[in-house]
C-alpha positions, 0 to 999 in steps of 0.5 A: 165649116161642114163636118166632112170638110173640117175632118179633111182639113184637121185630120192629124196623127200622132208620131209614127212609130210610137204607137203601141196600138199595133199590139191590139188583138181586136180590130175595133177602134177606140174613141177618145173624147177630150173635154177642156176648160181654161181661165174659169176665174172662180166663176162658180155661178152663171153670169148674172141676168143683168142685160150684159153680154154674158148673162146666164152663161157658165156656172159650175153646176151647168158644166158638171151636168154637161160633163155628166151627160157626155160621160153617159154616152162616151166610154173614154173621156178625158177632162183637163184645165189649162190654168187660171182657175183662181181669181175673178169673183168673191168666192175666191176672195172668201174661200181662197180657192177651196171651192174651185178645187173641190168642185173640179174634183167632184166633176172628175178632172184628170189634170190641170196646169197652173196659170199666173192668177193661180198665184194670186193668194201667193204660192203658200195659198196655192199649196194650202188648197192642193189637198182639195184637188184630187187631180194632179197639177202638171207643170213642166217649166216651173222649178219649185225648188226651195218653195212650198210646192217642191215635189207637189206638182208633176212635170209630166203624167201618163193617163190610161183610157181603155187601151190608150196611153195619154201623155200630158205636159204643162207649160206656164207663162213667164211670171216675172213682170206679171206676178209680184215676186212676193207671191211666187217667191223662188219659183224659176221659169224655165224655157217652155220650148226646151222643156216641152220637147224634152218631156214630149219625147220621153212620153212618146219614145219611152212611155209609148204614149198614143197621144201627147197633150200640152196643157198650156198657159202661154197664150194663143198668139202674140204680135211680138216674139213672146212664146205662144201656143202657135209658136210653140207648136211650130218649134215642137216635136212629139206634141199632138194637141195643145189645150191653151189658156191665158189670152181668153181666146175663143177659137171657132175651130182649132188651129192646125200648125206644122211642127219641126217634123212637118207633122200637124199640131192641133191647138184649141182654147175656149175663152174664159169664165167657164162659158164654154166646154171644149170637146175634141173627139179623136178616133184611134184604129189598130195599126193606125194613128189617131185622127180628129173626127169632131171638135166643138166648143159647147156653150154652158148655159144659155 
């Protein structure tokens, strides 16, 4: 799809009346670049040059270099992850997630949510590695009461980039039947739609956020009635962008779904293994709501 046609089709706005940008004194615009990953699965090194489909792709050092290049040219960059950071290579088996969190910290991630495979060393193993992450884990629909993670994650968070206030929530998939209970212990799964709408409303109406992002590990779309990013978007209010994970879906372009108020919600997901880095560029103008001006999934390596 040509750039102009894509912009026309996917241009979308944050909720009316919730924008503090009207207080700007300068007439200039602010561009926000959102970089995102999902389901990296402990892929520290590129896929081996073995003739396989993914040979030479990915790798933490290449991703870090790409992120650094973008930061050198863009003033306001947000970097987030949608879960399943752990599991998939011997690095996780040996280091238990320490290396993954340290590398993400060096890359300057702003936030991440929790995927089902992030419990593969147990909730105690996940908690053990949290000191290696200098970014917060945002999860709105897991109740960690009476577990080692109680009070160590956030249900929502506001990040400032220039004059912009960006609200973030996180949603995790139902763990029962997917993860042994011995690994997640007393963690309770709560209704993701209810919690998402609750926290999104708080971020837009009380925190006066210009943009609300949902970091989701629910999965892109299912044939069943299982809650997914697509069905969440349709049942949501106040969420502008869903950064997805879990189903390893590499979208050629973001999907646009209308929410309960008829407002568009943008959904994107970038496969798995760190082979791609999502890049969404939004433009905010004084007295106007944000609009998507470009979106591309950047290949990491070759």
